[in-house]
C-alpha positions as CSV (number, residue, x, y, z in Angstrom):
1,M,33.0,124.3,-44.0
2,K,31.7,122.7,-40.8
3,A,31.3,119.0,-40.4
4,R,29.7,117.1,-37.6
5,V,30.4,113.4,-37.1
6,H,28.1,111.2,-35.0
7,V,29.7,108.0,-33.7
8,M,27.6,105.3,-32.0
9,L,28.3,101.7,-31.1
10,K,26.7,99.3,-33.5
11,N,23.6,97.4,-32.6
12,G,24.5,94.2,-30.7
13,V,27.7,95.7,-29.2
14,L,27.4,96.0,-25.4
15,D,27.4,99.6,-24.1
16,P,28.4,99.7,-20.5
17,Q,28.4,103.5,-20.3
18,G,24.8,103.6,-21.7
19,E,23.8,101.0,-19.2
20,A,25.3,103.0,-16.3
21,V,23.4,106.1,-17.5
22,R,20.1,104.0,-17.7
23,H,20.7,102.7,-14.2
24,A,21.5,106.2,-12.8
25,L,18.3,107.6,-14.4
26,G,16.3,104.9,-12.8
27,S,17.9,105.7,-9.4
28,L,16.9,109.3,-9.9
29,G,13.2,108.4,-10.4
30,F,13.1,108.4,-14.2
31,D,11.3,105.2,-14.7
32,G,10.4,103.8,-18.1
33,V,13.9,104.2,-19.7
34,N,14.4,100.8,-21.2
35,G,17.7,101.4,-22.9
36,V,20.4,104.0,-23.4
37,R,23.1,104.1,-26.0
38,Q,25.9,106.6,-25.6
39,G,27.9,108.0,-28.4
40,K,30.0,110.9,-29.3
41,V,29.8,114.0,-31.6
42,I,32.9,115.4,-33.3
43,E,32.8,118.8,-34.8
44,L,35.3,119.8,-37.5
45,D,36.0,123.1,-39.1
46,L,37.4,122.4,-42.5
47,A,39.2,124.6,-45.0
48,E,37.6,122.6,-47.9
49,T,34.7,124.4,-49.7
50,D,33.6,121.7,-52.0
51,E,30.9,119.6,-50.3
52,A,31.8,116.3,-52.2
53,E,35.5,116.7,-51.3
54,A,34.7,117.6,-47.7
55,R,32.5,114.5,-47.3
56,K,35.2,112.3,-48.9
57,T,37.8,113.7,-46.5
58,V,35.7,113.4,-43.4
59,T,34.7,109.8,-44.3
60,D,38.4,109.0,-44.7
61,M,39.1,110.6,-41.3
62,C,36.3,108.4,-39.8
63,E,37.6,105.2,-41.4
64,K,41.2,105.9,-40.2
65,L,40.8,107.5,-36.8
66,L,37.5,109.0,-35.6
67,A,35.5,105.7,-35.5
68,N,36.4,102.1,-34.7
69,T,34.4,100.7,-37.6
70,V,34.6,97.2,-36.2
71,I,32.2,98.1,-33.4
72,E,31.1,101.7,-34.2
73,S,29.0,103.3,-37.0
74,Y,29.1,106.9,-37.9
75,S,27.2,109.5,-39.9
76,V,28.5,112.8,-41.3
77,E,26.7,116.1,-41.5
78,L,28.1,119.0,-43.5
79,G,27.0,122.6,-43.3
């Protein structure tokens, strides 16, 4: 089973990489971009075939390693 985890900084947490991208876009003439938030996508290929078990396992991975839950939020897609 494939899993995709989207990790983003929580609202209110400063995103210096996103701000650098916003500034660079403005420098390239892309006006009107008021904000950029940068995150990461992690794709996993799991041996698990039960969707509920896979979701539980990936959530555990996120809580322990893949996301810093103090400053980041995450969502899990299975397919």
